[in-house]
N, CA, C and O atoms as a MOPAC input file, in Angstrom:
PM7 MOZYME 1SCF
protein

 N     78.55100 1    72.23600 1   247.81800 1
 C     78.47400 1    73.55600 1   247.65100 1
 C     79.63100 1    73.94400 1   247.95700 1
 O     80.26500 1    73.11500 1   248.60900 1
 N     80.42500 1    75.40300 1   247.61400 1
 C     81.70600 1    75.51400 1   247.58400 1
 C     81.37100 1    77.08600 1   248.22800 1
 O     80.60900 1    77.86600 1   247.65800 1
 N     82.13800 1    77.42500 1   249.62300 1
 C     82.36300 1    78.76700 1   249.67400 1
 C     83.59400 1    79.50000 1   249.10500 1
 O     84.77400 1    79.15000 1   249.15000 1
 N     83.06300 1    80.55000 1   248.58400 1
 C     84.04400 1    81.23700 1   248.20400 1
 C     84.27300 1    82.89900 1   248.54000 1
 O     83.56500 1    83.78500 1   248.06000 1
 N     85.30900 1    83.10200 1   249.38100 1
 C     85.87400 1    84.43900 1   250.21100 1
 C     86.43600 1    85.27400 1   249.30200 1
 O     86.94700 1    84.67200 1   248.35800 1
 N     86.50100 1    86.22600 1   249.27200 1
 C     87.96000 1    87.01000 1   248.69800 1
 C     87.41600 1    88.45000 1   249.36100 1
 O     86.28300 1    88.89400 1   249.54600 1
 N     89.01500 1    89.06800 1   249.68200 1
 C     88.80200 1    90.57700 1   250.42900 1
 C     89.94400 1    91.16200 1   249.37300 1
 O     90.70000 1    90.40600 1   248.76200 1
 N     89.96700 1    92.59100 1   249.24100 1
 C     90.39400 1    93.36200 1   248.46500 1
 C     90.88700 1    94.60700 1   249.69600 1
 O     90.26700 1    94.87300 1   250.72600 1
 N     92.09200 1    95.19200 1   249.24600 1
 C     92.22900 1    96.62200 1   249.65500 1
 C     92.36800 1    97.40600 1   248.36100 1
 O     92.77900 1    96.83800 1   247.34900 1
 N     92.02400 1    98.74600 1   248.35900 1
 C     91.92900 1    99.34100 1   247.13100 1
 C     92.95400 1   100.40800 1   247.38300 1
 O     93.19300 1   100.69200 1   248.55700 1
 N     93.74000 1   101.18400 1   246.18400 1
 C     94.36200 1   102.33100 1   246.47100 1
 C     93.39500 1   103.48700 1   246.53000 1
 O     92.17900 1   103.41300 1   246.35100 1
 N     94.01600 1   104.43300 1   246.77200 1
 C     93.02800 1   106.22000 1   247.03500 1
 C     94.08100 1   107.11900 1   246.13800 1
 O     95.18100 1   107.53700 1   246.50000 1
 N     93.41700 1   107.30000 1   244.83900 1
 C     93.42700 1   108.22600 1   244.62100 1
 C     94.26300 1   107.81300 1   242.96000 1
 O     94.97700 1   108.65600 1   242.41800 1
 N     94.04900 1   106.56800 1   242.39400 1
 C     94.77200 1   106.13400 1   241.47100 1
 C     93.60700 1   106.43900 1   240.12900 1
 O     92.38200 1   106.32500 1   240.11800 1
 N     94.55800 1   106.85900 1   239.06800 1
 C     93.66200 1   107.27400 1   237.70700 1
 C     92.93500 1   105.82600 1   237.32000 1
 O     93.69400 1   104.87000 1   237.47100 1
 N     91.96400 1   105.58600 1   236.97700 1
 C     91.38500 1   104.41300 1   236.25000 1
 C     89.89600 1   104.70700 1   235.53100 1
 O     88.98200 1   105.33400 1   236.06800 1
 N     89.87200 1   104.23700 1   234.47800 1
 C     88.57800 1   104.36000 1   233.63200 1
 C     88.93200 1   106.03700 1   232.96600 1
 O     87.98500 1   106.47700 1   232.31300 1
 N     89.62000 1   106.56800 1   233.02100 1
 C     90.10800 1   107.92000 1   232.53100 1
 C     89.62400 1   109.12200 1   233.63100 1
 O     89.39000 1   110.29800 1   233.35100 1
 N     89.55800 1   108.59200 1   234.72600 1
 C     89.36000 1   109.43000 1   236.18300 1
 C     90.47100 1   109.14400 1   237.41300 1
 O     91.37800 1   108.31200 1   237.38400 1
 N     90.23600 1   109.79500 1   238.17800 1
 C     91.09300 1   109.85200 1   239.34800 1
 C     89.77000 1   108.71000 1   240.32500 1
 O     88.55400 1   108.73400 1   240.13200 1
 N     90.43000 1   107.92300 1   241.21700 1
 C     89.05500 1   107.05600 1   241.61300 1
 C     89.69000 1   107.00300 1   243.39100 1
 O     90.75900 1   106.53700 1   243.78500 1
 N     88.80200 1   107.53000 1   244.03200 1
 C     88.89000 1   107.27700 1   245.69400 1
 C     88.73900 1   105.88100 1   245.87800 1
 O     88.28900 1   105.07000 1   245.06900 1
 N     89.27900 1   105.62900 1   247.34800 1
 C     88.86400 1   104.25900 1   248.05800 1
 C     87.69800 1   104.09800 1   247.95900 1
 O     87.33400 1   102.99900 1   247.54000 1
 N     86.70500 1   105.07900 1   248.28800 1
 C     85.26200 1   104.64400 1   248.28400 1
 C     84.93800 1   104.77700 1   246.96500 1
 O     84.05500 1   103.98100 1   246.64500 1
 N     85.33200 1   105.51100 1   246.03700 1
 C     84.54400 1   105.27800 1   244.66200 1
 C     85.22000 1   103.71600 1   244.11500 1
 O     84.36500 1   102.97700 1   243.62800 1
 N     86.20600 1   103.32900 1   244.13900 1
 C     86.46100 1   102.18900 1   243.88100 1
 C     85.63400 1   100.70000 1   244.35200 1
 O     85.33200 1    99.74700 1   243.63500 1
 N     85.41100 1   100.89600 1   245.78400 1
 C     84.15400 1   100.16400 1   246.48600 1
 C     83.19100 1   100.18400 1   245.59200 1
 O     83.01900 1    99.37800 1   244.67800 1
 N     82.45700 1   101.26300 1   245.90500 1
 C     81.46300 1   101.24700 1   245.11200 1
 C     81.13200 1   100.38500 1   243.61600 1
 O     80.27000 1    99.59900 1   243.22300 1
 N     82.30500 1   101.00900 1   243.08200 1
 C     82.32200 1   100.79400 1   241.58800 1
 C     82.08100 1    98.74700 1   241.29800 1
 O     81.36700 1    97.95400 1   240.68400 1
 N     83.25100 1    98.79100 1   242.24500 1
 C     83.45800 1    96.96200 1   242.23100 1
 C     81.94200 1    96.34300 1   242.74800 1
 O     81.38300 1    95.31700 1   242.35900 1
 N     81.51100 1    97.28500 1   243.70800 1
 C     80.16400 1    96.19800 1   244.33200 1
 C     78.95500 1    96.41200 1   243.04700 1
 O     78.11700 1    95.58700 1   242.68100 1
 N     79.15000 1    97.56700 1   242.61300 1
 C     78.39300 1    97.84500 1   241.03000 1
 C     78.58000 1    96.51500 1   240.08000 1
 O     77.65200 1    95.80900 1   239.68500 1
 N     79.98600 1    96.32100 1   239.79600 1
 C     80.36700 1    95.34300 1   238.89800 1
 C     79.92900 1    94.18200 1   238.99300 1
 O     79.27600 1    93.57600 1   238.14400 1
 N     80.39000 1    93.68100 1   240.40900 1
 C     80.13100 1    92.57200 1   241.35700 1
 C     78.78900 1    92.14900 1   241.19500 1
 O     78.51500 1    91.22500 1   240.43000 1
 N     78.06700 1    92.65600 1   241.74900 1
 C     76.73100 1    92.40400 1   241.83000 1
 C     75.80200 1    91.97100 1   240.60700 1
 O     74.79400 1    91.27600 1   240.73500 1
 N     76.19800 1    92.38800 1   239.62500 1
 C     75.98800 1    91.58500 1   238.22400 1
 C     75.86700 1    90.14000 1   238.24900 1
 O     74.98800 1    89.41400 1   237.78200 1
 N     76.73800 1    89.91700 1   238.77500 1
 C     76.89600 1    88.05300 1   238.96900 1
 C     76.46100 1    87.19800 1   240.01300 1
 O     76.77800 1    86.02400 1   240.20100 1
 N     75.44300 1    88.16400 1   240.88700 1
 C     74.70000 1    87.36300 1   241.70600 1
 C     73.86100 1    86.33700 1   240.92700 1
 O     73.71100 1    85.17200 1   241.29700 1
 N     73.47600 1    86.72200 1   240.12600 1
 C     72.33200 1    85.75000 1   239.65100 1
 C     72.86600 1    85.02000 1   238.57500 1
 O     72.03100 1    84.52500 1   237.81700 1
 N     74.00800 1    84.83900 1   238.33200 1
 C     74.48700 1    83.72300 1   237.63600 1
 C     74.36700 1    82.37700 1   237.88600 1
 O     74.44400 1    82.02100 1   239.06200 1
 N     74.17200 1    81.44900 1   236.91800 1
 C     73.65100 1    80.24700 1   237.25400 1
 C     74.79500 1    79.45300 1   238.16600 1
 O     75.98300 1    79.47700 1   237.84400 1
 N     74.26700 1    78.69100 1   239.43000 1
 C     75.04700 1    78.00100 1   240.34700 1
 C     75.64200 1    78.79800 1   241.38800 1
 O     76.49300 1    78.23000 1   242.07200 1
 N     75.32700 1    80.17800 1   241.68500 1
 C     75.60100 1    81.08200 1   242.61100 1
 C     74.24200 1    80.81700 1   243.32100 1
 O     73.18800 1    80.84200 1   242.68500 1
 N     74.30700 1    80.50300 1   244.96900 1
 C     73.64400 1    80.24100 1   245.94700 1
 C     73.59200 1    81.44500 1   247.03000 1
 O     72.56600 1    81.74200 1   247.64100 1
 N     74.57100 1    81.95500 1   247.15000 1
 C     74.74600 1    83.10800 1   247.99600 1
 C     75.59300 1    84.09200 1   247.54500 1
 O     76.64800 1    83.74000 1   247.01700 1
 N     75.27900 1    85.49000 1   247.67300 1
 C     76.53500 1    86.35100 1   247.43800 1
 C     76.16600 1    87.43800 1   248.03300 1
 O     75.16800 1    88.07000 1   247.68800 1
 N     77.02000 1    87.80900 1   249.10200 1
 C     77.18700 1    89.41700 1   249.82800 1
 C     78.47000 1    90.07100 1   249.74100 1
 O     79.54900 1    89.52700 1   249.97600 1
 N     78.29700 1    91.24200 1   249.40000 1
 C     79.75600 1    92.04300 1   249.44700 1
 C     79.21000 1    93.04500 1   250.73200 1
 O     78.02100 1    93.25100 1   250.97700 1
 N     80.06200 1    93.46400 1   251.28900 1
 C     80.69000 1    94.36200 1   252.92500 1
 C     81.58700 1    94.79400 1   252.78600 1
 O     82.61100 1    94.26200 1   252.35800 1
 N     81.37900 1    96.14000 1   253.19500 1
 C     82.36900 1    97.59700 1   253.29700 1
 C     82.43600 1    97.41700 1   254.58900 1
 O     81.62700 1    96.85000 1   255.32400 1
 N     83.50700 1    97.95800 1   254.85700 1
 C     83.92800 1    97.69800 1   256.87900 1
 C     82.95200 1    98.85100 1   257.40000 1
 O     82.58300 1    99.85900 1   256.79600 1
 N     82.67100 1    98.46400 1   258.55900 1
 C     81.74000 1    99.43700 1   259.36700 1
 C     82.43500 1   100.78100 1   259.95300 1
 O     83.24300 1   100.78300 1   260.88200 1
 N     82.04500 1   101.75400 1   259.35300 1
 C     82.91900 1   102.94300 1   259.86000 1
 C     82.91100 1   103.06400 1   261.39600 1
 O     82.02100 1   102.84200 1   262.21600 1
 N     84.43000 1   103.56700 1   261.55300 1
 C     84.67000 1   103.42300 1   263.25100 1
 C     85.37500 1   102.38000 1   263.83500 1
 O     86.06600 1   102.48900 1   264.84800 1
 N     85.17800 1   101.26900 1   263.12800 1
 C     85.61300 1   100.34500 1   263.45100 1
 C     86.74500 1    99.39600 1   262.65900 1
 O     86.69200 1    99.42700 1   261.43000 1
 N     87.51300 1    98.76100 1   263.13400 1
 C     88.30500 1    97.94600 1   262.78100 1
 C     88.43900 1    96.87500 1   261.65300 1
 O     87.94600 1    95.75700 1   261.80700 1
 N     89.12900 1    97.23600 1   260.48500 1
 C     89.17300 1    96.62900 1   258.98400 1
 C     90.52100 1    96.41800 1   258.60200 1
 O     91.31600 1    97.32000 1   258.86300 1
 N     90.89200 1    95.48600 1   258.08200 1
 C     91.90700 1    94.97200 1   257.31700 1
 C     91.93200 1    95.22100 1   256.01400 1
 O     92.97500 1    95.46400 1   255.40800 1
 N     90.57800 1    95.17200 1   255.38500 1
 C     89.94900 1    95.28600 1   254.01400 1
 C     89.23900 1    96.38700 1   253.52300 1
 O     88.76800 1    97.06600 1   254.43600 1
 N     88.97700 1    96.83700 1   252.29700 1
 C     88.46500 1    97.32100 1   252.02100 1
 C     86.62000 1    97.02200 1   251.30500 1
 O     85.71600 1    97.84500 1   251.16300 1
 N     86.63900 1    95.80800 1   251.05000 1
 C     85.49600 1    94.82500 1   250.38100 1
 C     85.65200 1    93.73600 1   250.79400 1
 O     86.79000 1    93.32700 1   251.02700 1
 N     84.61900 1    93.01600 1   250.98600 1
 C     84.30200 1    91.57300 1   251.44600 1
 C     83.61000 1    90.97800 1   250.30300 1
 O     82.63600 1    91.64700 1   249.95600 1
 N     83.85100 1    89.75800 1   249.50700 1
 C     82.84400 1    89.01700 1   249.31800 1
 C     82.88600 1    87.95300 1   249.63100 1
 O     83.98200 1    87.40100 1   249.52900 1
 N     81.59600 1    87.08100 1   250.21300 1
 C     81.11000 1    86.29400 1   251.05300 1
 C     80.41400 1    85.54300 1   249.80000 1
 O     79.55400 1    86.23600 1   249.25600 1
 N     80.60600 1    84.33100 1   249.26400 1
 C     79.47700 1    84.10300 1   247.96600 1
 C     79.78300 1    82.13600 1   248.03400 1
 O     80.80800 1    81.59100 1   248.44300 1
 N     78.61500 1    81.50200 1   247.53100 1
 C     78.32300 1    80.12300 1   247.83900 1
 C     78.10700 1    79.74800 1   246.31100 1
 O     77.65100 1    80.58800 1   245.53500 1
 N     78.44800 1    78.45000 1   245.89400 1
 C     78.28900 1    77.98300 1   244.38300 1
 C     77.72000 1    76.49000 1   244.96200 1
 O     77.82600 1    76.00200 1   246.08700 1
 N     77.10000 1    75.98700 1   243.78400 1
 C     76.71000 1    74.56800 1   244.14100 1
 C     77.47600 1    73.49400 1   244.23000 1
 O     77.34300 1    72.45500 1   244.87700 1
 N     78.56100 1    73.99000 1   243.26400 1
 C     80.00500 1    73.31100 1   243.03800 1
 C     81.27500 1    73.79700 1   242.53600 1
 O     81.38000 1    74.93400 1   242.07600 1
 N     82.22700 1    72.99700 1   242.60300 1
 C     83.25100 1    73.75600 1   241.97300 1
 C     83.25900 1    74.22100 1   240.38000 1
 O     83.87000 1    75.20200 1   239.95500 1
 N     82.48900 1    73.35400 1   239.62600 1
 C     82.02600 1    73.70400 1   238.08300 1
 C     81.67400 1    75.20500 1   238.14000 1
 O     82.08000 1    76.11600 1   237.41800 1
 N     80.57600 1    75.23900 1   239.46900 1
 C     79.52300 1    76.31600 1   239.18000 1
 C     80.78000 1    77.41700 1   239.46400 1
 O     80.95800 1    78.02900 1   238.41100 1
 N     81.39200 1    77.72500 1   240.15100 1
 C     82.63600 1    78.58600 1   240.36900 1
 C     83.29200 1    79.05700 1   239.39800 1
 O     83.43700 1    80.25300 1   239.14600 1
 N     83.79900 1    77.98000 1   238.69600 1
 C     85.02300 1    77.64600 1   237.52800 1
 C     83.93900 1    78.71100 1   236.29600 1
 O     84.55800 1    79.59400 1   235.70200 1
 N     82.63600 1    78.59000 1   236.03700 1
 C     82.19800 1    79.18000 1   235.23400 1
 C     81.64700 1    80.52800 1   235.42200 1
 O     81.40200 1    81.29800 1   234.49300 1
 N     81.38600 1    80.88600 1   237.20700 1
 C     81.51300 1    82.23000 1   237.66900 1
 C     82.74500 1    83.01700 1   236.98300 1
 O     82.65800 1    83.97200 1   236.21200 1
 N     84.07200 1    82.29300 1   237.51800 1
 C     85.12800 1    83.32600 1   237.40800 1
 C     85.23400 1    83.25900 1   235.59300 1
 O     85.53100 1    84.25200 1   234.92900 1
 N     85.07500 1    82.55100 1   235.27900 1
 C     85.04300 1    82.87800 1   233.59700 1
 C     83.75900 1    83.49200 1   232.74100 1
 O     83.63700 1    83.42500 1   231.51800 1
 N     83.25800 1    83.82400 1   233.24400 1
 C     81.70800 1    84.68900 1   233.06600 1
 C     82.45600 1    85.93100 1   232.63700 1
 O     83.38900 1    86.49700 1   233.20800 1
 N     81.65000 1    86.32600 1   231.15000 1
 C     82.15600 1    87.80900 1   230.91500 1
 C     81.39800 1    88.78900 1   232.02700 1
 O     81.60100 1    89.97800 1   231.78300 1
 N     80.79500 1    88.61100 1   232.87500 1
 C     80.64600 1    89.79800 1   233.70700 1
 C     81.39300 1    90.06200 1   234.76100 1
 O     81.65400 1    91.12900 1   235.31600 1
 N     81.88900 1    88.34900 1   235.10300 1
 C     82.82000 1    88.80600 1   236.22500 1
 C     84.41100 1    89.13000 1   235.45700 1
 O     85.22000 1    89.95300 1   235.88600 1
 N     84.54500 1    88.51300 1   234.58900 1
 C     85.81000 1    89.13700 1   233.64200 1
 C     85.54300 1    90.65200 1   233.59100 1
 O     86.68000 1    91.03800 1   233.86400 1
 N     84.92200 1    91.61900 1   233.45100 1
 C     84.75900 1    93.05300 1   233.16000 1
 C     85.00600 1    93.33000 1   234.60300 1
 O     85.94300 1    94.10600 1   234.79400 1
 N     84.33300 1    92.84100 1   235.77800 1
 C     84.51100 1    92.99300 1   237.37700 1
 C     86.27600 1    92.92500 1   237.66600 1
 O     86.94400 1    93.86300 1   238.10000 1
 N     86.60300 1    92.05800 1   237.43100 1
 C     87.68300 1    91.78700 1   237.50000 1
 C     88.97600 1    92.45600 1   236.84100 1
 O     90.07300 1    92.32300 1   237.38300 1
 N     88.80800 1    93.22000 1   235.59200 1
 C     89.36900 1    93.99800 1   234.85200 1
 C     89.51200 1    95.54400 1   235.28100 1
 O     90.34600 1    96.38000 1   234.93100 1
 N     88.47300 1    95.63400 1   236.11400 1
 C     88.31700 1    97.05600 1   236.99400 1
 C     89.18100 1    97.00800 1   238.17000 1
 O     90.04200 1    97.78900 1   238.57500 1
 N     88.62200 1    95.60800 1   238.73400 1
 C     89.28300 1    95.55700 1   240.21200 1
 C     90.89500 1    95.34400 1   240.09900 1
 O     91.54600 1    95.39900 1   241.14300 1
 N     91.49000 1    95.12700 1   238.98400 1
 C     93.09200 1    95.08300 1   238.74900 1
 C     93.43300 1    96.16700 1   238.75700 1
 O     94.56800 1    96.38100 1   239.18400 1
 N     92.65100 1    97.25100 1   238.31700 1
 C     93.11600 1    98.78200 1   238.27800 1
 C     93.52600 1    99.44000 1   239.48000 1
 O     94.49300 1   100.19300 1   239.59700 1
 N     92.65000 1    99.06700 1   240.43000 1
 C     92.65700 1   100.21300 1   241.77600 1
 C     92.85600 1    98.99700 1   242.74700 1
 O     93.01700 1    99.48900 1   243.86400 1
 N     92.91900 1    97.62300 1   242.82100 1
 C     93.47900 1    96.78800 1   244.29400 1
 C     95.01400 1    96.96000 1   244.28300 1
 O     95.73100 1    96.96700 1   243.28200 1
 N     95.43700 1    97.11200 1   245.72000 1
 C     96.45500 1    97.22000 1   246.26200 1
 C     96.96500 1    95.53300 1   246.58000 1
 O     98.10400 1    95.09700 1   246.41000 1
 N     95.86800 1    94.83100 1   247.03800 1
 C     96.09800 1    93.49300 1   247.53800 1
 C     94.45300 1    92.79400 1   247.47100 1
 O     93.38000 1    93.39100 1   247.54900 1
 N     94.72700 1    91.26100 1   247.29300 1
 C     93.57000 1    90.49000 1   246.99900 1
 C     94.04300 1    89.21400 1   247.71000 1
 O     95.13400 1    88.69100 1   247.48100 1
 N     93.22200 1    88.79500 1   248.51000 1
 C     92.93100 1    87.36600 1   249.67200 1
 C     91.60000 1    86.75100 1   249.00100 1
 O     90.52300 1    87.26900 1   248.70400 1
 N     92.18500 1    85.22600 1   248.86100 1
 C     90.74400 1    84.56900 1   248.33100 1
 C     91.13400 1    83.31700 1   249.21900 1
 O     92.25800 1    83.05500 1   249.64800 1
 N     89.87800 1    82.54400 1   249.41800 1
 C     89.69900 1    81.36600 1   250.49300 1
 C     88.29400 1    80.59300 1   250.26700 1
 O     87.15800 1    80.82200 1   250.68100 1
 N     88.90600 1    79.46000 1   249.33900 1
 C     87.29100 1    78.85300 1   248.94500 1
 C     87.77800 1    77.39800 1   250.04800 1
 O     88.89000 1    77.06100 1   250.45500 1
 N     86.46200 1    76.81500 1   250.26000 1
 C     86.49200 1    75.62000 1   250.42300 1
 C     84.98700 1    75.21000 1   250.20400 1
 O     84.08300 1    75.80100 1   249.61300 1
 N     85.01500 1    73.76300 1   251.00600 1
 C     83.57200 1    72.96700 1   250.89900 1
 C     83.05600 1    73.03200 1   251.55200 1
 O     83.66900 1    72.92800 1   252.61400 1
 N     81.58900 1    73.24300 1   251.70200 1
 C     80.66900 1    73.48600 1   252.60300 1
 C     80.06600 1    71.67200 1   252.96600 1
 O     79.17400 1    71.47100 1   253.79000 1

């Protein structure tokens, strides 16, 4: 089993997909796009979390996911649904942090 954790920060008021996107809009759209990946083969856990309002947060969105093995993680990364999400994320992110490890 492989644990895959990713955290992002998003820009506020950036132009993406022909419209001005707020930080909140970006988070909602990323959740929508990445949620489509939750049922891909080899994905055993998939959770997207936004910060709790009023509490400290260094990131705008956190992904915690688990995969059966490294090959499943690689297949997820190259899947068209993930590629589509990644293309949008690239237009709105100001930072990305990732951490993968074996369970």
